[in-house]
C-alpha positions in Angstrom: 49.5 -228.9 -118.4 47.3 -225.7 -118.1 49.8 -224.1 -115.7 52.7 -224.8 -118.1 50.8 -223.5 -121.1 49.7 -220.2 -119.4 53.2 -218.6 -119.3 53.7 -219.5 -123.0 50.3 -218.1 -123.9 51.0 -214.9 -121.9 54.3 -214.5 -123.7 52.7 -215.0 -127.1 50.1 -212.3 -126.3 52.7 -209.9 -125.0 54.8 -210.5 -128.2 51.7 -209.9 -130.4 50.9 -206.7 -128.4 54.4 -205.4 -128.8 54.4 -206.1 -132.5 51.0 -204.3 -132.9 52.4 -201.3 -131.1 55.6 -201.3 -133.1 53.8 -201.5 -136.5 51.1 -198.9 -135.7 53.7 -196.6 -134.0 55.6 -196.5 -137.3 52.4 -195.9 -139.2 51.3 -193.1 -137.0 54.8 -191.5 -137.1 54.8 -191.7 -140.9 51.3 -190.2 -141.1 52.3 -187.3 -138.8 55.4 -186.7 -140.9 53.2 -186.0 -143.9 50.1 -184.4 -142.2 51.7 -182.0 -139.7 53.2 -179.6 -142.3 49.8 -179.3 -144.0 48.2 -178.7 -140.6 50.7 -176.0 -139.9 50.0 -174.3 -143.3 46.2 -174.3 -142.7 46.5 -173.0 -139.1 48.9 -170.2 -140.2 46.5 -169.2 -143.0 43.8 -168.5 -140.4 46.0 -166.2 -138.2 46.1 -162.4 -138.2 48.9 -160.6 -139.9 50.7 -160.0 -136.6 50.2 -163.4 -135.1 51.6 -165.1 -138.3 54.9 -163.6 -137.5 55.0 -165.1 -134.0 55.8 -168.6 -132.8 52.2 -169.4 -132.1 51.0 -172.7 -133.5 47.2 -172.1 -133.3 45.2 -168.9 -134.1 44.0 -166.8 -131.3 41.2 -165.6 -133.5 40.1 -167.3 -136.7 40.4 -165.2 -139.8 38.6 -167.0 -142.7 38.5 -163.7 -144.5 42.2 -164.3 -145.5 40.9 -166.7 -148.2 38.6 -164.0 -149.5 41.5 -161.5 -149.7 43.5 -164.0 -151.7 40.6 -164.9 -153.9 40.1 -161.2 -154.8 43.8 -160.5 -155.5 44.3 -159.2 -159.0 45.2 -162.0 -161.3 44.3 -164.9 -159.0 41.2 -165.9 -160.9 43.1 -165.7 -164.1 45.8 -167.9 -162.8 43.1 -170.4 -161.8 41.6 -170.4 -165.3 45.0 -170.9 -166.9 45.9 -173.8 -164.5 42.5 -175.5 -165.3 43.1 -175.0 -169.0 46.7 -176.3 -168.9 45.9 -179.3 -166.6 42.5 -180.2 -168.0 43.3 -179.9 -171.7 46.8 -181.4 -171.2 45.3 -184.4 -169.4 42.7 -185.1 -172.1 45.3 -184.8 -174.9 47.8 -187.1 -173.2 45.2 -189.8 -172.4 43.6 -189.7 -175.9 46.9 -189.8 -177.7 48.6 -192.3 -175.5 45.9 -195.0 -175.4 46.3 -196.2 -179.1 50.1 -196.4 -178.8 49.9 -198.3 -175.6 47.2 -200.7 -177.1 49.4 -201.3 -180.1 52.5 -202.1 -177.9 50.5 -204.4 -175.7 48.3 -206.3 -178.1 49.9 -206.1 -181.6 52.7 -208.3 -182.8 54.7 -206.5 -185.4 58.4 -206.1 -186.4 60.2 -203.6 -184.3 57.7 -203.8 -181.3 60.5 -204.3 -178.8 62.5 -201.5 -180.3 59.5 -199.2 -180.1 59.1 -200.0 -176.4 62.8 -199.4 -175.8 62.4 -196.0 -177.4 59.5 -195.2 -175.2 61.5 -196.2 -172.1 64.5 -194.2 -173.3 62.3 -191.1 -173.6 61.2 -191.5 -170.0 64.9 -191.2 -169.0 65.3 -187.9 -171.0 64.9 -184.9 -168.6 63.0 -181.9 -170.2 65.9 -179.6 -169.4 68.0 -181.4 -172.0 65.7 -180.4 -174.9 64.4 -177.1 -173.5 66.7 -174.9 -175.6 65.8 -176.3 -179.1 62.1 -176.6 -178.0 62.1 -172.9 -176.9 63.7 -171.7 -180.1 61.1 -173.6 -182.1 58.1 -172.4 -180.3 59.3 -168.8 -179.7 61.1 -168.1 -182.9 59.5 -170.3 -185.5 55.9 -170.6 -184.1 55.9 -167.2 -182.3 54.0 -168.7 -179.3 56.2 -167.3 -176.6 54.2 -165.8 -173.7 51.4 -168.5 -173.9 50.8 -171.9 -172.6 50.4 -173.5 -176.0 54.0 -174.6 -176.3 53.3 -176.8 -173.2 49.8 -178.0 -174.3 50.3 -178.8 -178.0 53.1 -181.4 -177.6 50.8 -183.4 -175.3 48.7 -184.2 -178.3 51.5 -186.5 -179.5 51.5 -188.7 -176.4 53.7 -189.0 -173.3 56.3 -191.7 -172.7 55.4 -192.3 -169.1 51.6 -192.5 -169.9 52.2 -194.9 -172.8 54.4 -197.2 -170.7 52.0 -197.2 -167.7 49.0 -197.8 -170.0 50.8 -200.6 -171.8 51.7 -202.3 -168.6 48.0 -202.2 -167.5 46.7 -203.4 -170.9 49.0 -206.4 -170.6 46.8 -207.5 -167.6 43.7 -207.8 -169.9 43.5 -211.3 -171.3 44.1 -211.6 -175.0 41.1 -213.9 -175.3 38.8 -210.9 -175.0 40.5 -209.2 -177.9 40.7 -212.3 -180.0 37.0 -213.0 -179.4 36.1 -209.5 -180.6 38.2 -209.9 -183.7 36.5 -213.2 -184.5 33.1 -211.5 -184.1 34.1 -209.1 -186.8 35.1 -206.1 -184.7 37.8 -203.8 -186.1 40.7 -202.8 -184.1 39.3 -199.3 -183.3 35.9 -200.8 -182.2 37.7 -203.5 -180.2 39.7 -200.8 -178.4 36.6 -198.6 -177.7 34.1 -201.3 -176.9 36.1 -204.0 -175.2 39.5 -202.8 -174.0 38.7 -199.2 -172.7 35.9 -200.3 -170.3 38.3 -202.8 -168.8 41.1 -200.4 -168.6 39.3 -197.6 -166.6 41.6 -198.0 -163.5 44.8 -197.6 -165.6 43.3 -194.7 -167.5 42.3 -193.0 -164.3 45.8 -193.5 -162.9 47.4 -191.9 -166.0 44.9 -189.1 -166.0 45.6 -188.3 -162.3 49.4 -188.4 -162.8 49.1 -186.0 -165.8 46.7 -183.7 -164.0 49.0 -183.5 -161.0 52.0 -182.9 -163.2 50.4 -180.0 -165.1 48.8 -178.4 -162.1 52.1 -178.4 -160.2 54.3 -177.6 -163.1 56.5 -174.6 -162.4 59.4 -175.1 -164.9 57.3 -175.0 -168.1 55.3 -171.8 -167.3 58.4 -170.1 -166.1 60.1 -170.7 -169.5 57.3 -169.9 -171.9 54.8 -167.7 -170.0 57.0 -165.6 -167.6 56.9 -162.5 -169.9 53.1 -162.5 -170.0 51.3 -162.3 -166.6 48.0 -163.1 -168.2 49.3 -166.6 -169.1 50.6 -167.4 -165.6 49.4 -170.5 -163.8 48.8 -170.9 -160.1 52.2 -172.6 -159.5 54.0 -169.7 -161.1 51.7 -166.9 -159.9 52.1 -168.1 -156.3 55.8 -167.0 -156.5 54.7 -163.5 -157.5 52.1 -163.5 -154.8 54.6 -164.5 -152.2 57.0 -161.7 -153.3 54.2 -159.1 -153.1 53.2 -160.3 -149.6 56.6 -160.9 -148.0 55.5 -160.3 -144.4 51.9 -161.4 -144.8 52.6 -165.1 -144.2 48.9 -165.7 -143.4 47.9 -164.7 -146.9 50.8 -166.6 -148.4 49.7 -169.8 -146.6 46.1 -169.2 -147.6 47.1 -168.9 -151.2 49.1 -172.1 -150.8 46.1 -174.0 -149.4 44.0 -172.8 -152.3 46.6 -174.0 -154.8 46.8 -177.4 -153.1 43.1 -177.9 -152.5 42.1 -179.1 -156.0 44.8 -181.7 -156.1 43.9 -183.0 -152.7 40.2 -183.2 -153.6 40.8 -184.9 -156.9 43.0 -187.5 -155.3 40.5 -188.0 -152.4 37.6 -188.8 -154.7 39.6 -190.9 -157.2 42.1 -192.6 -154.9 40.4 -196.0 -155.3 40.8 -196.1 -159.1 44.2 -194.5 -158.8 45.6 -197.1 -156.4 44.0 -200.0 -158.3 45.5 -198.7 -161.6 49.0 -198.3 -160.2 48.9 -201.7 -158.5 47.7 -203.6 -161.6 50.3 -202.0 -163.9 53.0 -204.1 -162.2 51.3 -207.5 -162.6 52.9 -208.3 -166.0 56.1 -207.1 -167.6 
């Protein structure tokens, strides 16, 4: 019996080993697909001016001063400040304005609730390019805010369709018994939202905040439309294009600038990835 079982056991082990190799090989290949371009950018940013124009993949000598050159470029610190203002203030406004709407859609029962949700979903399908002309005419001609980032920041105080939908989906995962118990104890809706719901909704709020921060930090279309005529209002995403044009042959400096633009997004995601993944995962539990 032992001799007859041994070949079957060996086949099972061989099959398990092949499956492990196949699964991990695909994972390693996928990881390399995303990591290698970033590694190439970092290595090129540390090369000399001459070596960056060659086919070398690794620096002969390491030039960390390239980052100092980029950092001291005229306007780079200003672009940093503008990007932080745009991303930071925009994220706060979207989160603060979207939470009450998402709470109402998730926990209130009122006439027109499904129609309101349908309108939110329809706004998600509307690309910004469709409304850019009337929006630009309003902010540039009526409000005289062309050449600033305020036409991009102010509308975020009125909520965002994607943020509202994502928060609503997450709030649906919070049992209604908690809300009902707070109401029975005499809590008003605002106090219930602040004291009961928000502490339980931290992963969903973190996911929405990260999505919005990434969007604002990487936004190129908006600053190009509203701030292109005023270099003091440029963000990093738009200023990087000007930097690349000014350093057409200095690929090492261009790559160094690219790394400095990507670094905050990578660091934010690295430290908040647990809350981000949990928030995104739980938003799909209920529909």
